C-alpha positions as CSV (number, residue, x, y, z in Angstrom):
1,M,1.8,1.8,-17.1
2,L,0.6,4.4,-14.5
3,K,-3.0,4.1,-15.5
4,L,-3.1,0.2,-14.8
5,Y,-1.8,1.0,-10.8
6,V,-4.2,3.9,-10.3
7,Q,-7.1,1.7,-9.7
8,P,-5.6,-0.4,-6.5
9,I,-4.2,2.5,-5.2
10,N,-7.6,4.5,-5.4
11,K,-9.2,1.4,-3.7
12,L,-6.8,1.6,-1.2
13,I,-7.5,5.4,-0.4
14,K,-11.0,5.0,-0.2
15,L,-10.4,2.1,2.4
16,L,-8.3,4.2,4.5
17,I,-10.8,6.9,4.5
18,K,-13.6,4.6,5.2
19,N,-11.5,2.9,8.3
20,N,-10.2,6.4,9.6
21,L,-6.8,5.8,8.6
22,S,-6.0,8.5,6.0
23,N,-4.4,10.4,9.0
24,K,-1.6,7.9,9.2
25,V,-0.8,8.7,5.2
26,E,2.6,10.7,4.9
27,V,2.5,11.1,1.2
28,I,1.1,9.7,-2.0
29,R,3.6,9.9,-4.7
30,R,4.9,8.6,-8.1
31,I,7.7,6.1,-7.9
32,H,9.3,4.5,-10.9
33,D,6.4,3.8,-13.3
34,G,4.1,3.6,-10.5
35,L,2.7,4.9,-7.1
36,Q,3.6,4.7,-3.3
37,V,1.7,5.3,-0.4
38,K,4.0,6.0,2.6
39,F,2.7,6.0,6.2
40,I,4.0,8.0,9.2
41,D,5.4,5.1,10.7
42,G,7.9,4.5,7.8
43,S,5.9,1.7,6.1
44,D,4.9,2.1,2.7
45,V,2.7,0.4,0.0
46,V,3.8,0.3,-3.7
47,I,2.8,-0.8,-7.0
48,H,5.1,-0.5,-10.1
49,W,6.5,-2.5,-12.7
50,F,8.7,-4.8,-10.3
51,S,6.8,-4.9,-7.4
52,Y,5.5,-8.5,-6.4
53,G,2.0,-8.7,-7.5
54,H,1.9,-5.6,-10.0
55,E,1.1,-7.8,-12.7
56,K,-2.4,-8.8,-11.1
57,G,-3.1,-5.4,-9.6
58,L,-2.0,-6.4,-6.3
59,L,0.1,-4.2,-3.8
60,E,3.5,-4.9,-2.2
61,S,4.1,-3.5,1.4
62,Y,7.6,-2.6,2.6
63,K,8.5,-2.4,6.3
64,M,5.4,-3.3,8.1
65,P,5.9,-5.7,11.1
66,Q,3.9,-8.4,9.6
67,D,6.6,-8.4,6.5
68,C,8.7,-11.5,6.2
69,G,12.1,-10.0,5.7
70,D,12.1,-6.5,4.0
71,V,8.7,-7.0,1.8
72,T,5.4,-8.7,1.4
73,G,3.8,-8.9,-2.0
74,Y,0.5,-9.8,-3.6
75,L,-1.4,-7.9,-1.0
76,T,-5.1,-6.6,-1.9
77,P,-5.9,-3.2,-0.7
78,E,-8.2,-5.0,1.7
79,K,-5.3,-6.9,3.1
80,V,-3.0,-3.9,3.4
81,V,-6.1,-2.2,5.6
82,E,-6.2,-5.0,8.2
83,R,-2.4,-4.9,8.5
84,L,-2.5,-1.1,9.2
85,K,-5.2,-1.6,11.8
86,I,-3.0,-3.7,13.8
87,N,0.0,-1.7,13.0
88,F,-1.7,1.3,14.3
89,K,-4.2,-0.4,16.8
90,Q,-7.3,0.6,15.8
């Protein structure tokens, strides 16, 4: 399953670099059967077998100011970057 989750995370990483946000990444690691990108503000983005949107190759955020409740799912890598720009005021 990990193979299915690499593409959206790779796209996110490329967008983070392009938008000068890669310095906001604390760690990228495996979590459950997928991947997590954790940011320096304590928020993170995941994709794994029970994250909202994984079946469509979409990401789930956690602890971002824009999240309704704890998490927001079904996010494209582009949408995640838009949210991070606001969070980090870029």
